[in-house]
N, C-alpha and C positions, 0 to 999 in steps of 0.2 A: 306485389309476390307471392300473395296468398293463390293466385289465379293460376299459379304457371307448373306448369308438371313436374312430380319431384322427381330427381334422377332417381333418387328408389326405388320410385314407380318403374322407371325405364328399367332399371336394372334389373326388378323383379321377372319382367315380360321378356326381357333379352336370355334370362336363364332361363327360361322355358323354351325359347327358340331353339337353347344349345341342344336340347336331346334330339334335333336334327343329327349332330355331328355321330349319331351311333355308328358305329362302324363293323360287320362283320367280320369276325376273327378270321373265316374260310369263305370261300367262294358259294354263292346259292346258285341252287337247281331244283328239278320239278324230279319226277318219280321213273323210275322202270324197272319193275318187277324182275325179282333174281331170278336165274333158271340156270340148266346147266352148261346152256352155251355163256352166262354170261362172265362163270370165271374162266374158261377158257379165252376169251378174248379181251380180259382185265390183263395177262401178262401181256399183250400188245402195245406198241409205241403207240402214247398220247400224239396226238394230231399236233404237226407244227405249229398249226394256229392257233392251239392250247394255248403252247407256251409263249406265243408272240401277244397273245391276252391276257397272260398270268402277268407277264411280264410290265405291263400298260397298265392292269389294277395297283401293281406295287410303287410305280413308280404313280400311280394318282392316290393311294393310301399315304407316300410318303410328301406328296402337296399337302394333303388334307392334314395330315399331322401336324405340317409346318403355320399352316392357318389355323390350328387351333389351340396351337401356344399361343399366335398372335395375339390372335381371342383375347384366351385367360390373361395375357398380358394386359390389353385393354380392359378386361373387367375390373385387373384389380386398380389399376388408374383410375376408372369409373370409380368406385368402391372408396378409392382415397378420397377424390376429390366431394364425392358425394357427402362421407362423411366430414369436410373441412366448411362445407358448405350449410350442413346443420350445426354445428358445433357456432358459427359466427351470427347464423342466424338466432341460435338461445343466446347469445351476448348480448346481443340486440335486445333483443326481449327482457334481458331481467333489465337493461338500464333502463328502457323504455318507464315497466315497474316502478322502477326506483325513482326516476323521476316522477310519477302521477303519486306515488305515494307522500316526495316529500312535498308534492304542491298541497296538498290534502291538509297537511302537516301546517303548512303557514297557513294557511287560511285558515283551521280552527285557531291559531294562537293569535291571528289577526282580530276574528270576531273576541278569542276572549279577554283582548286589550283593551278594543273597542268598548266591551261590556264593562272593564273595569272603570276605566276611564269617564264613562256614562258617570258610573256609581261615586266618584270621586268628585265630580260636577254636583252631583245631586245633594250629595255632602256637605260638600263647601257651601252649597246655597241655605241647608236647612243652620249652618254655624253661623254665617248671617245675621239670620232672623232670630236664632239663639242671642247674636250677642246684642240686638235691640231687644231683649227681652231677659238681659243676663239676669236678672236677679230671681225671678220665676223659673227660666232654664238654665244653671248653671251645669249640670247635673246633664240635659243632654246636650251641650256646644259640649263639652269634654265626650262626650259620648260617641259625635259626630266628627270632632277633629280625628278620633283613631280610627273608626272607620277608613277614614279619611286617609291615612296613614297607609291602612292597610290595603286599602285597593290601590293607593298606589305602586306599593313595592309589590304588590302581584302583577301589576299591569309591564313592572320593569322586567320581570320575572319573565313573563309571559315575549315578551321585545327581544330581550335578547339572544336566543337563539334563532330569532329569524334572521340576523344577515347573515347566520352560520350557514346556515340554510340553502339560502339565497345562493350564497357563494357557490355551495357543492353543485344547485343544479344548472348555473350557468356554467363549472365545469365539465358536467356533463354532455351537453348539448355538445362540442365537436366532437366528444369519443364516435359519437353515431356515424356520422359521414365515410370516415375513413372503412369504417367496420361495415358500411353497406356497402359502398364499391366495390370492396371486396369482398363479400356475398354476391353481389355480382357478376364480378368475373369469375368466380368460383362455379355457378351455377350456369353458364354460357361454355365452363370447360367441362361440366359433366353434359351438357348438352354437346355438344362436340364428340365426345367420349363415347358416348352414348352410342351418336351418329354413326362411328368407326367400327364400331362394336355391332350395329346391324348392318351395314356394308359387307363386312367380312361373314357376318352369317349367310347372308342372301348367295352370296360367290359360294359358302360352302353347301349349300343346298344341290348346289350343280353334279357335286363330286357322288352323292349316293346313287342318283338318276344316273350317271354316267357309268358308273360301276355294275349297278344291279342288270344295267341294258350287256356290257360286256360278258358278266355273268350268266345272262341266258341267253349269248351266244354259245358260252362257254357247256355249256346246259346241254344247247342244243346241239354242237360237236360231238357232244362224247354220249349222249345220246345215240346217234348213228353209227359210231361207233362202238355199241354197245359195253361204254364202258361207265356209265351213267351208275348212280345209287344214289336214290332219294332217301335223304334224310329226314323228311317230313315221313315219309309213308312206310321206311323201312327200317331207320337206324332209331327217330324217336321212341316207337312204340317197343325194340329192346330194353332201350335205356330207361325207362318209365317201370317196366315191369320187372326189370331185375335189377339195378341200380340206385335210381332216384329215392327209395326209401332209406339207407342210407347215406344217400348224397344229394344233398339239398338245402334252401337257403338257412335252415333251421339246425339242423343236422347237416353240417358235412365235414364227415368221418375222411381223415388226414387232409383236410382242409380241402376237400375235393367237391363242387358242386355241380352236379351236372341235371341242374333244373332247364336250362335253359341251352341253345348252342353257344353262343357266348364262353356260358360259364364252362362250360363243357372243354371248350377251348384252350381254358385259363390253367395253369399251373397248378397243381397242389403240395404237399408239404415236401414231395417228393420230385417236384422238379417238372417238367413236362410232363403230361399223361398223354396226350394226344399230340403227333406229331405229323401233319400232311404231308400224306407225300410218300413217307416213310413207316410202314407198318413194324418190319423189322425193330425199330428203334421208339416206337409208341409201347410204352409201359402198358395201356388201357389193355392193347392188342395182346402182350406178353401174359399179365393176368387172365385173362378170360380164355386161354387158348392151354395153359399150364395148370386152367382148376381154380386158383387164388380167390379167384371172382367170378359170382356172386359169393361170400363172406357169409359160411351156413346155409347155405343155400340150391337148390340143384344146379348142375353146369347151366351152359349155354349148348344150345345143338350145335351140331356140325355146320347146319346151313347157315342157322345165328352166326357163330366164330365166323364163318365164311364170309357172310355178308359185309359185317363191320369190320374184315380185314379189308378189303376191297375196295369200302367205304374211304378208310385211311388211307391206301396207298392210291385211288384216286384223285386225292388233295380235300378229305377230309369236310368236302362245302357242303353249302346250306340250297337249297331250293330259292329260286331268283325270286320267287316273289315271299317269302317268310321270312318272317321280322328273328332276326336273332335274340330279342331280349324275351320273347313270349314264351313261357313254360311250356315245357314237350307237350304236355295233356292237353291243350290248346291248339297245338303244330300239331297231332297226328291225328289222321283219320279218325272221327264220333264210330265206334262200333256199335252195336244193338246188342243192350243187356242177355245175359243168358232168360231160357225161359223160365217161370215160379213151377215151382213143382207138381205135380196134376195134383197129389194128396201129400198129406201134412203128417209125415209121425208121432207128432205133440205136437199143442201149442206154441206161438210164439209169443216173447212179452209182446204187448199193443203201446209199441213207441211213440204213437202219432194218431190222432182223431181231428176231424174234421164235420163239419154240419151245415147242410145245404139250405142256404137261409131260404129257398123255392120251394125245394120240393121235401127237405124235409130228410132226405136221406143223408147216409153218416159214412161217411169215408173213414177205413182204420191202415193200420201198416201190415203189410206183410213181408215171405221172402220173395223178392225180387219183383214183388208185385205191391196194387193197391186195392182193397178190398171195396166197394161200393154197395153198401146195404141197401135196400130198402125201406120205406117208411113205414112198412107192412110188416109186421113179425111175422117170422116162418119161412120168407121168401130168400132165394137166392143170390148171392153178390153179384153183380157185376163185375171183372175181373181186369184191374188194368196192367199191363206186362209193360217191357221194356223198360224196365225200373231197376237201379242199382240197388246192389244185395240187402241194406237196411235202408228205412225209410223212419225219419225222425220227425218231420214237419210237414203237416197238410194242412192247404189252403182254399178255398173254396171263392169264386168270382160269386159275386152278388149276384150278376145272369144263374147261377147255379149251373153251367153249360160247361165252365172254364173250372180244373184242380190244378194246384201248382201242387205239384211235389219237388221237397229238398229231403235227398237219399245222397248215401254213397258207400264208400265201400273201403274198412278204416285206413287209414292210413295209404291206402292209395287212391283214393278217388272220390269228388263229391258234385252232385251233379243237380241241376234245377231245370224241372222240364215242366210245360203247361198239356195237357191231357184235356180230348173232350170227353164229357160226363156221360153224354149218352152211347157212344160206341166206341169209346175207349183208343180214340185215335189219338197219338202222338200229333199235337200243334206246336208247339215251337219246344227247341233244346236251348236254353237259355242261358245256360251259365256252367262252367267245367272249373274242379277246381284239385289238389295236389291231396286234398282229406277230405272228410264228410260235409255235409253240411244240417245245419241242425234245425234253422225254425225258419220259415218264409211267410209274409203276410201281406195283404191288400191294404192301401189306403181307406182312408174311408170314402174317397171318391171314384176307386180301383183303376185311378188313370198309371198308379205308379205300383212296382212290388218289391220288397224287399229282403232281403237274404241274409242271412249270417252263417257262418261254421267256425272247423277244429284249426284254419287258419289266422282265427281272431279278425275277422275282415268283418264289417259288411256293405252289401251292396245294394244299388238302390237302380232299378229299371222301369223304363217307361211300359205299361202295355202293349200300349196299341203301337208302337212303333221302336221297330227292334232294331233301326238306323239308327238312334237317339244315344249318344256315349252314355253307361251306368254311372251314377254317382257312387266311388269307393271312399269308403270310411277305413281306415285303419289306425286307430286310436290305440286299442286294445292290445295288452299283449300276452294273451292268452286265450284259449278258445269262448266261442259267446254263441251261449244256452238260447239263448232267445230274443225276439223282438218284438213291438208292440207299438203303434201308432197312436198320438194323441187323436181327440175327438175331430179337430180344426186338418189335421195332414201337415203341420207346421211341422211338428218335432218328431222324433224316433226315441225310446227308451231302450238299452239296451244291456242283457244280465252277463257277466262275461265269470269266468275262472282263473279267473284277475285279481277277484275277491272287490270288484267294485260295480256298479249300477252307473249307467252313462246317460247322459241326453246330448240330442246334438239335433243339430239343424237340417230339417231334412230337405231341403232344397240346396245347401251347398254344403251339405256334409262336417262343417264347424259341431267341436265339443262346444256345448254351450256350459253343462256341470257335469259334477262328478260326484255320484255318494259312494262312500266309505264304512259307512259303518258294519256292515256284518265283519269284516275281517276274514271272512271263507268265501268261499267260490260261491257265486249266487246264482240260482237256477230258474228266475224268473221273474215278471217284473209289468206291470202295465201301469194306465193313467187311471187314476178315481179323479171323484169331484171334479168333472166335468174336464179334466185335463188340468185343474189347478195342484193337483197334487198324484205320486208315484206310489206303486205299495210293488215292495218285493221281495225278494225272500229266498233263502239259499240253507246250505247245508246245515249252518249254523241253528235250523230249528227254529228260526221266529221269521214275523213279516215284520216289516219295516214299512210307514208311510211318511212320505218325505215331499216338502216344498217343492215345487218346480220354480218358485222364483229365488232361493236360496241355499238350496239341497238339505235343511233343517229337518232332521227328525223329529214329528208331532207324535206319532203314536209307535209304539212296539208291541206286538201282541207275541205272545208267547203259549206255552202250552202242548205243542206238538210232541209226540213222543219221537219224530225220526224225520229225517231231512224231508226238508216240504216237494212234494213233485212238480205241482203247477197250482195256477193261479185261475180263476176267473171273475168274470166282474156281473151279477145278476141286476136290475132296475138302478144302471147307474152308481148306486148306493150299499150294496149287499156283494160282500166280498166272498168267495167261497175258493178254499184251500186243498188241498188230498196230500195225504202224507205217505211215506213206507209204513205207517202203524196202523195203514186201511181206515187211517177215519176222515170223513170228508165233515169239515168246518164252514161253519156263516159266521161272518164278520159285519159288524159295520163300518165300513170305513171310513165313516165320519168322526165319528169317537174310536176305532180302536177297540169297541171291545168285542167277543165274544158274543150271539144270542143262539147259538142252536149246534148241534155236530148228529151226524148220522154214521153207526155202523154198518161199512159195507159187505157184499158178500166179498170170497177169494180172501187175495191176499197181497201185500207190498202195490199200491197203484204207483203208476209210472206215468198218466198223462188226462191228461181233463180239456173236456173241451163244452164250450156253451150255445145252448141253441138259440139263435139268433130270431128275437121276435116273444120270445116265452121262457116261463119261467123253470128251465128243466137242465140238467146237464147230465156230459156222456165221461166216464171216466174208467181208463183200460188200465191193466193189472197186469203183473209179471207172469200170469197163468196164462196167458190169453182169453181173459174177460171182459166184457166191455156192459156196463152197470149203468140203468139211465136211471136216473133222479132228480124226480120232479120238486120246487119248491114251494110251499103256499103263498100265495099271493101278497106281495106287500102292504099291501094300501088297511092289511091288520095286523097293528103292532107288535100283539101275542101270537099271533101265528107266522107270524114273520122271520123267526129263525125256526119252524119247523121243514121236515121233508120228508118226502117219501121215496123207497126203492119202486122201482116201476116194474121195469126187467132186468133180467139178465143175458146175455149167450154168450158162445162161444168164436169167437173173431178168428175161424180161420174156413175155406168151403168146405173141407172134408180133413176127417183125423183119418188115417190108415188102423187099420187092425195090423195087418203084417209089420213086423217092426222091418222088416226088408225095406221096405218102401222106399223110393227112391226120392222123397223130400225129405227134406232138413231136419233135424234132431232142435230142439228145443234150447237150444244155444240162443 
């Protein structure tokens, strides 16, 4: 039976298949921009064919719900059958283990009895010999007889439980046969139920396809009648810009979530919020028309209100090719980011730094841009634009020609983009989320790209194949500040505001270990000692080094006056940290000792990046400065803790003398 597929495995596969049952609460459709003629046409009667198709959709949805109920009932029976089968197999294994234990004990007792009888025979022989030599061996005879008696007692005692054990062994054998038969029957029943669920699910696949075909025809007819309002192009951008911040998965005010189309059509704590086909009774339309919503924000424009009303009145439909469970930010058209300011009123904090492994260029964060500084001091940077407001993570591809940028607008948008570092062109727009992304990292072989952010997730992409589904890890309960790959590329370590650092299998996304030693927000983590250990830091002002094998802490490094802003690794053994007290500290990762420190110019270090292939570091601070630091060679033990500041520069393209400049303030 060990070679047979387990029903629980069948159930897991079938449960995944059940995702095919997701049904849009409202019809789906494409886009048509609103204009003055559309408002007039909205009042015209809906084509008769649309009403007929709506009826067909309703009938299909009813049949789909009936099948869903049948599948739910079959899945329940499958679960029960699987549990019964597993219970019977457990009882059989327990009886077999008891049989083996009793047989072992019987063999041991028999051996002891045989040894005792052999010893008794030897003692009797000695007694016989002693009798022949009675005069000179009287004492030996008595001792031998006594030994024989003791051996006989031991033999009897060893033989007594054997009969009882053999009886128990005999009684256990018949019990396994009916249980084996019952287990086989349970297995067959579970397989049959699994096949039944699979057939039902295969039938159910047709319903979404048919429904989508009908909805596409509805969309075409409404478009021809100038009554179509596109959810993805016209409504989703309004909801995302004005509503999602207060009505999302994590913050559903009024128990109403507008993060997806399906969620938008679900009721809130006040009942139905959107009534398809009836704008006058839809609470959403009422609230935006009287200005109650958005709460404590500018009201929607008359054009936006009219667009929402017409969308609800026309059936609150979803575009035919859109997924009703997809986040609005991923449904709506990607818009180009605002241009970067020509000049800056004041320097901005340097929140991200990366070093080109080929040309030695340094990339730093800007406002709606990334600045790529030449390796030669004094030259102007290249400005990469079409970037979200704040840049939090940067990573060069090993070829130096590609730069990954993790950025976002706090509370509204997060994005991951790849740019060409020679001309600044956008190569790929890999990810968008509802909140900022904090970090990005290429795998050691540069085939995968990992990103993390404020939604608590980690996403791993294929670098060369955008069509390959990404691996999504959602194990943290709060922001994920940073991520790092192991040297062999098989693991990822993360640092989170949920007070943990976690270790994941990079291929499957499975959690391997959790380290909770900081008890406060963890800001940075990376692998040391060739991947055998991890160094993590946090706002507890300490670096903790722990084993990858068991998550046990082996070293604690203190001494920082403020929270630690970043970690770097030089020569695989020298661990470097920067903190808000503006001290750069050098530690030995092997023994956890601090071997040197450097006072940095400026104030409040905010970011850190090491230069691949040489013992150099680049540190960013709150006042928009970048400091290049050179460490002494590691082969000199006495100088391994020494470092010197090579240069400092302001990481802005230009600072305006006029306070009225169009550039941002130093926010």
